[in-house]
N, C-alpha and C positions, 0 to 999 in steps of 0.2 A: 153788908156786902163783904165778900171775901177779899182779902188783901193778897195781891199777887207778889210772890217772892221771886227774885232772880237768883238762880244758882250759878255758881262760877263755871264757865265753859259750857253751859247748856242753855236751852231755851226756857222761857218762863213756863211753868206748869201750874195750872189752877188746881185748887183742892178738889174740885168736881172731877177733873180729868184723872187726878191721882187716885181718887176713890174708885172711879170706873176701872182704872188699870188694875188696882188691887182686886176688885171683884172679878175681873177677867182672869187674872192669874189664879185665883181660888177655883173658879169654874174649870179652868184648864187642868189644874192639878186633880180635881175631883174626877173629871172625865178620864184622864190618863190612869188614875188609880182603878176606876171601875173597869176600864178596858184591860188593864194588867190582870186583875182578878178573873175576869171572864176568860181570857186567853189561858191563864194558869189552870183553871178548872176545866177547860175544854181540851187542852192538849197535854197537860202534864199530870195532874192529879185529879182524883174524883172522890167524893164523899159517898160511901156505901153504908147502908144500914144492914145490920145482921137481922134476918127474918127467920125465926125458928130456933130450934134447940139442938140442931145437929152438931154444933161445935162446943156445947157445954162440956166441961167446965172452963175451957179456954176463952171462949167468947159467949156472951149472954144474948138472948133475944133482945133486940132494941139497941145494942151497942152500935156505935158509929166508928167507921174506919176511914182514914185517909189513905187512898190506894194510888200507887203509881199507875197511870193509864196504860202504859205499855212497857214491857221489858224487851229491850231490843234484841238481846241474845237468847231469850227463852231458856236460860240455863237454870232449870228447876232442879231441886234436889230433895231427897227424902226429908220430910219434916217441914218443908216450906208451906206456908199458908197462902193459898191462891184464891182469886175470885174468878169464877167461870161466868162469862158474860153472854149477852144476847147474840153476839156475832159467832158464838160457837154453836150451841144447840138449844139454848134456854131463853125463855122470855124475860125472866128476872134474874139478876146476878145472884149467885150463891157463893158461900165461902166454905172451902174445904181444905184438907191437908194432903200434901203429896205423899203417897205411900211408896210408889215405884215409878221409874222412868222407862223410856223406850228400851226394849230388849230384856228387861227384867221379868222374871216369872213370879206371879202372885198366886198364893194358895191360901185358902181360908178353911180352917177346920171348924165347921159350924157346930160340932158337938161341944168342943171346949171353948170356942170363941176366939181361937188363936189365929193370928195372921202371920204368914211366912212370905218372905221375899227371897228368891233364889235359895230356897231351902232353909233359911235362917229365920228363927222366931223373932218377930219385932218386939222390942221392949218399949212399950208405949206408956210411959208413966202419966202422960197427959190425958189418956182416954177416961171416959166416965164409966163405961162398962164394956165387957167383951162383945165381939160381933156374933150375933146369933141368927140373923135373918138373911136368907138368900133372896135376891130380887131378880132372878132370871138369868144371871150370868153363870157360865160353867167354869169351874176351877179345876186344875190350875189354869191360869191365863197368862200368856206372854204379852206384855205391853207392846203394841205396834209402834213402828218408827214414827217419830214426830208426835207421840202421845204421852200422856201421863196417866197414872192410876191414882184416884183421889178417894178419900173417905172422910166422914165427919168424925169428930172426937167422941161423940155421944153414941 
Protein backbone atom coordinates (compact mmCIF):
# COMPACT_ATOMS: atom_id res chain seq x y z
CA UNK A 1 0.00 0.00 0.00
CA UNK A 2 0.96 3.57 -0.52
CA UNK A 3 1.83 5.65 2.45
CA UNK A 4 0.01 8.96 2.64
CA UNK A 5 2.10 11.97 3.42
CA UNK A 6 0.81 15.17 4.92
CA UNK A 7 2.14 18.37 3.40
CA UNK A 8 2.37 21.45 5.54
CA UNK A 9 -0.68 23.67 5.02
CA UNK A 10 -2.31 21.38 2.44
CA UNK A 11 -4.54 18.38 2.36
CA UNK A 12 -3.15 14.90 2.10
CA UNK A 13 -2.58 13.82 -1.52
CA UNK A 14 -2.23 10.18 -2.42
CA UNK A 15 0.39 9.15 -5.00
CA UNK A 16 -2.43 7.92 -7.28
CA UNK A 17 -4.07 11.37 -7.32
CA UNK A 18 -0.72 13.10 -7.83
CA UNK A 19 0.06 10.78 -10.76
CA UNK A 20 -3.38 11.49 -12.24
CA UNK A 21 -2.84 15.23 -11.83
CA UNK A 22 0.53 14.97 -13.62
CA UNK A 23 -1.08 13.03 -16.47
CA UNK A 24 -3.86 15.64 -16.71
CA UNK A 25 -1.31 18.48 -16.85
CA UNK A 26 0.64 16.70 -19.62
CA UNK A 27 -2.55 16.11 -21.62
CA UNK A 28 -3.59 19.73 -21.14
CA UNK A 29 -0.16 20.97 -22.32
CA UNK A 30 -0.32 18.68 -25.36
CA UNK A 31 -3.82 19.86 -26.33
CA UNK A 32 -2.82 23.52 -25.91
CA UNK A 33 0.30 22.98 -28.03
CA UNK A 34 -1.62 21.29 -30.83
CA UNK A 35 -4.26 24.03 -30.74
CA UNK A 36 -1.57 26.73 -30.91
CA UNK A 37 0.06 25.07 -33.95
CA UNK A 38 -3.30 24.66 -35.73
CA UNK A 39 -4.20 28.32 -35.11
CA UNK A 40 -0.75 29.46 -36.21
CA UNK A 41 -0.92 27.51 -39.49
CA UNK A 42 -4.54 28.54 -40.10
CA UNK A 43 -4.31 32.29 -39.53
CA UNK A 44 -0.66 33.35 -39.58
CA UNK A 45 1.61 31.17 -41.72
CA UNK A 46 1.27 28.45 -44.31
CA UNK A 47 3.62 25.85 -45.72
CA UNK A 48 3.68 26.07 -49.53
CA UNK A 49 5.43 23.67 -51.88
CA UNK A 50 7.08 24.98 -55.04
CA UNK A 51 5.62 23.04 -57.96
CA UNK A 52 7.40 23.50 -61.25
CA UNK A 53 10.44 25.26 -62.62
CA UNK A 54 9.19 28.82 -63.18
CA UNK A 55 11.33 30.27 -60.34
CA UNK A 56 14.60 28.43 -61.11
CA UNK A 57 17.37 29.27 -60.13
CA UNK A 58 15.96 31.14 -57.08
CA UNK A 59 13.58 28.36 -56.03
CA UNK A 60 13.69 24.72 -57.11
CA UNK A 61 10.83 22.32 -57.82
CA UNK A 62 9.88 20.69 -54.50
CA UNK A 63 11.23 23.47 -52.26
CA UNK A 64 9.07 24.26 -49.22
CA UNK A 65 8.31 27.84 -48.15
CA UNK A 66 6.87 29.19 -44.92
CA UNK A 67 4.63 32.03 -46.08
CA UNK A 68 2.78 34.72 -44.14
CA UNK A 69 -0.91 34.10 -44.81
CA UNK A 70 -1.83 37.73 -45.41
CA UNK A 71 0.01 40.96 -45.78
CA UNK A 72 -2.29 43.51 -44.25
CA UNK A 73 -1.01 46.49 -46.21
CA UNK A 74 -0.44 44.75 -49.59
CA UNK A 75 2.65 46.91 -50.00
CA UNK A 76 4.33 44.88 -52.73
CA UNK A 77 7.44 46.16 -54.44
CA UNK A 78 9.67 45.27 -57.34
CA UNK A 79 11.56 42.05 -56.68
CA UNK A 80 9.25 40.73 -53.95
CA UNK A 81 8.47 37.02 -54.19
CA UNK A 82 4.73 36.43 -53.76
CA UNK A 83 2.34 33.48 -53.65
CA UNK A 84 -0.79 33.79 -55.77
CA UNK A 85 -3.54 31.78 -54.13
CA UNK A 86 -6.85 30.17 -54.94
CA UNK A 87 -8.88 33.17 -53.77
CA UNK A 88 -7.37 35.19 -56.62
CA UNK A 89 -7.87 33.21 -59.82
CA UNK A 90 -5.94 29.96 -59.47
CA UNK A 91 -6.75 26.50 -58.17
CA UNK A 92 -3.23 25.83 -56.82
CA UNK A 93 -0.93 28.44 -55.28
CA UNK A 94 1.99 29.54 -57.46
CA UNK A 95 5.16 31.44 -56.58
CA UNK A 96 6.26 34.42 -58.73
CA UNK A 97 8.30 37.64 -58.51
CA UNK A 98 6.77 41.15 -58.62
CA UNK A 99 7.97 42.99 -61.73
CA UNK A 100 5.70 46.06 -61.55
CA UNK A 101 2.95 47.55 -59.38
CA UNK A 102 -0.18 49.58 -60.11
CA UNK A 103 0.29 52.47 -62.52
CA UNK A 104 3.60 51.23 -63.89
CA UNK A 105 3.97 50.34 -67.57
CA UNK A 106 5.54 47.01 -68.52
CA UNK A 107 6.96 46.35 -71.96
CA UNK A 108 8.68 43.18 -73.13
CA UNK A 109 10.94 43.02 -76.18
CA UNK A 110 10.42 39.42 -77.23
CA UNK A 111 13.23 39.57 -79.79
CA UNK A 112 15.92 40.36 -77.20
CA UNK A 113 14.06 38.96 -74.19
CA UNK A 114 14.36 42.28 -72.34
CA UNK A 115 11.77 43.52 -69.82
CA UNK A 116 11.19 47.26 -69.34
CA UNK A 117 9.25 48.98 -66.57
CA UNK A 118 8.38 52.64 -67.17
CA UNK A 119 10.87 52.65 -70.03
CA UNK A 120 13.81 51.39 -67.95
CA UNK A 121 15.45 48.04 -68.65
CA UNK A 122 15.24 45.73 -65.64
CA UNK A 123 18.53 44.34 -64.43
CA UNK A 124 17.46 40.91 -63.30
CA UNK A 125 20.57 39.08 -62.18
CA UNK A 126 18.41 36.35 -60.67
CA UNK A 127 16.71 35.21 -63.91
CA UNK A 128 17.62 31.96 -65.57
CA UNK A 129 17.19 33.12 -69.17
CA UNK A 130 15.61 36.07 -71.02
CA UNK A 131 11.86 36.21 -71.73
CA UNK A 132 11.02 35.01 -75.23
CA UNK A 133 7.47 33.64 -75.27
CA UNK A 134 4.36 35.82 -75.40
CA UNK A 135 1.22 34.30 -73.90
CA UNK A 136 -1.63 36.43 -75.27
CA UNK A 137 -0.96 39.67 -73.39
CA UNK A 138 -0.37 42.79 -75.46
CA UNK A 139 2.53 45.05 -74.53
CA UNK A 140 3.16 47.73 -73.43
CA UNK A 141 0.77 47.13 -70.54
CA UNK A 142 -0.11 49.53 -67.73
CA UNK A 143 -0.71 47.67 -64.48
CA UNK A 144 -4.29 48.41 -63.27
CA UNK A 145 -5.00 49.93 -59.85
CA UNK A 146 -4.85 47.37 -57.04
CA UNK A 147 -2.89 44.90 -59.20
CA UNK A 148 0.67 43.70 -59.62
CA UNK A 149 2.52 42.28 -62.62
CA UNK A 150 4.44 39.07 -61.86
CA UNK A 151 6.79 36.78 -63.74
CA UNK A 152 8.82 33.70 -62.95
CA UNK A 153 12.61 33.84 -62.81
CA UNK A 154 12.94 31.07 -65.38
